[in-house]
VMD Tcl script that draws the C-alpha trace (Angstrom):
set ca {
  {-98.15 118.33 -38.94}
  {-96.37 120.96 -36.89}
  {-93.87 118.47 -35.51}
  {-92.76 117.30 -38.92}
  {-92.41 120.74 -40.29}
  {-90.16 121.79 -37.42}
  {-88.21 118.54 -37.66}
  {-87.41 119.18 -41.32}
  {-86.32 122.86 -40.61}
  {-83.76 121.71 -37.93}
  {-82.45 119.09 -40.50}
  {-82.17 121.61 -43.09}
  {-80.25 124.04 -40.80}
  {-77.91 121.17 -39.76}
  {-77.36 120.29 -43.31}
  {-76.59 123.91 -44.31}
  {-74.22 124.13 -41.24}
  {-72.45 121.02 -42.60}
  {-72.19 122.47 -46.05}
  {-70.58 125.78 -44.56}
  {-67.96 123.77 -42.72}
  {-67.01 122.03 -45.84}
  {-65.76 125.26 -47.11}
  {-62.59 125.91 -45.17}
  {-62.42 129.51 -44.65}
  {-59.07 131.25 -44.92}
  {-57.31 134.17 -43.15}
  {-54.52 136.54 -43.77}
  {-51.91 136.63 -41.16}
  {-53.43 140.10 -40.22}
  {-56.81 138.40 -39.48}
  {-55.18 135.67 -37.50}
  {-53.62 138.54 -35.38}
  {-56.89 140.33 -35.01}
  {-58.47 137.01 -33.97}
  {-56.10 136.54 -31.10}
  {-55.83 140.33 -30.24}
  {-52.25 140.45 -30.85}
  {-49.97 142.29 -33.41}
  {-49.23 140.95 -36.89}
  {-45.61 141.08 -36.00}
  {-46.05 138.86 -33.01}
  {-47.85 136.36 -35.21}
  {-45.22 136.34 -37.80}
  {-42.62 135.85 -35.00}
  {-44.38 132.86 -33.89}
  {-44.84 131.54 -37.32}
  {-40.99 131.92 -37.93}
  {-40.24 130.36 -34.37}
  {-42.41 127.50 -35.28}
  {-40.66 127.36 -38.82}
  {-44.09 127.62 -40.50}
  {-42.63 130.46 -42.61}
  {-39.39 131.49 -43.76}
  {-37.80 135.12 -43.23}
  {-39.25 136.15 -46.48}
  {-42.66 135.25 -44.99}
  {-43.29 132.36 -47.57}
  {-44.51 129.28 -46.14}
  {-42.29 126.33 -45.41}
  {-43.43 122.63 -45.99}
  {-44.28 122.41 -42.50}
  {-46.43 125.37 -42.70}
  {-48.26 124.07 -45.71}
  {-48.98 120.97 -43.59}
  {-50.53 122.96 -40.93}
  {-52.69 125.11 -43.39}
  {-50.53 127.63 -44.99}
  {-51.78 128.50 -48.53}
  {-49.68 130.62 -51.03}
  {-51.91 132.32 -53.59}
  {-50.65 133.29 -57.12}
  {-50.30 136.81 -56.05}
  {-47.83 135.74 -53.18}
  {-50.80 136.44 -50.65}
  {-50.12 133.93 -47.76}
  {-53.48 132.61 -46.24}
  {-54.09 130.27 -43.37}
  {-56.71 127.69 -43.14}
  {-59.18 128.17 -40.31}
  {-57.64 125.10 -38.44}
  {-54.73 127.63 -37.43}
  {-57.22 129.26 -34.87}
  {-57.60 126.01 -33.04}
  {-53.92 124.57 -33.46}
  {-52.67 123.74 -29.90}
  {-49.03 124.39 -30.79}
  {-49.87 127.82 -32.14}
  {-51.93 128.77 -29.36}
  {-49.51 127.63 -26.77}
  {-46.82 129.75 -28.43}
  {-49.17 132.66 -28.30}
  {-50.12 132.10 -24.58}
  {-46.43 131.82 -23.74}
  {-45.55 134.99 -25.48}
  {-48.26 136.83 -23.78}
  {-47.30 135.49 -20.44}
  {-43.57 136.59 -21.04}
  {-44.85 140.00 -21.84}
  {-47.18 140.22 -18.85}
  {-44.27 139.10 -16.52}
  {-41.93 141.66 -18.06}
  {-44.43 144.41 -17.60}
  {-45.01 143.42 -14.01}
  {-41.36 143.54 -13.30}
  {-41.10 146.84 -14.75}
  {-44.17 148.08 -12.80}
  {-42.55 146.71 -9.61}
  {-39.31 148.44 -10.22}
  {-41.11 151.84 -10.84}
  {-43.13 151.40 -7.79}
  {-40.15 150.68 -5.70}
  {-38.20 153.71 -7.12}
  {-41.14 156.00 -6.75}
  {-41.47 154.96 -3.02}
  {-37.70 155.53 -2.40}
  {-38.14 159.07 -3.63}
  {-41.09 159.72 -1.61}
  {-39.05 158.76 1.63}
  {-36.11 160.89 0.62}
  {-38.36 164.01 0.12}
}
mol new
graphics top color blue
foreach p $ca { graphics top sphere $p radius 0.5 }
foreach p [lrange $ca 0 end-1] q [lrange $ca 1 end] { graphics top cylinder $p $q radius 0.2 }
display resetview
């Protein structure tokens, strides 16, 4: 009897998980930014670069294909699938890598300049 009750509990949990996945959660651009730990401005730049939004931050046809939803009050939402979109994630990683490289170059210049002054003094 115990075996069957635990079996049905697991089955019910799986059914509930499937029902929750059927409801596609949506995210604002700010929530997408928070998810990736980057600024909203950076997300918007990437979305513009991918031509998923226009300059006025309204979705393009391409943006709608990848999950953009424009609500009646002009709120732009994104389907949860954007969080796993390989093209989007690659663009984010490229942007972060460029920033890290620029910061490391700046740090190297500052380090070189400070050591030059140390020798002069």
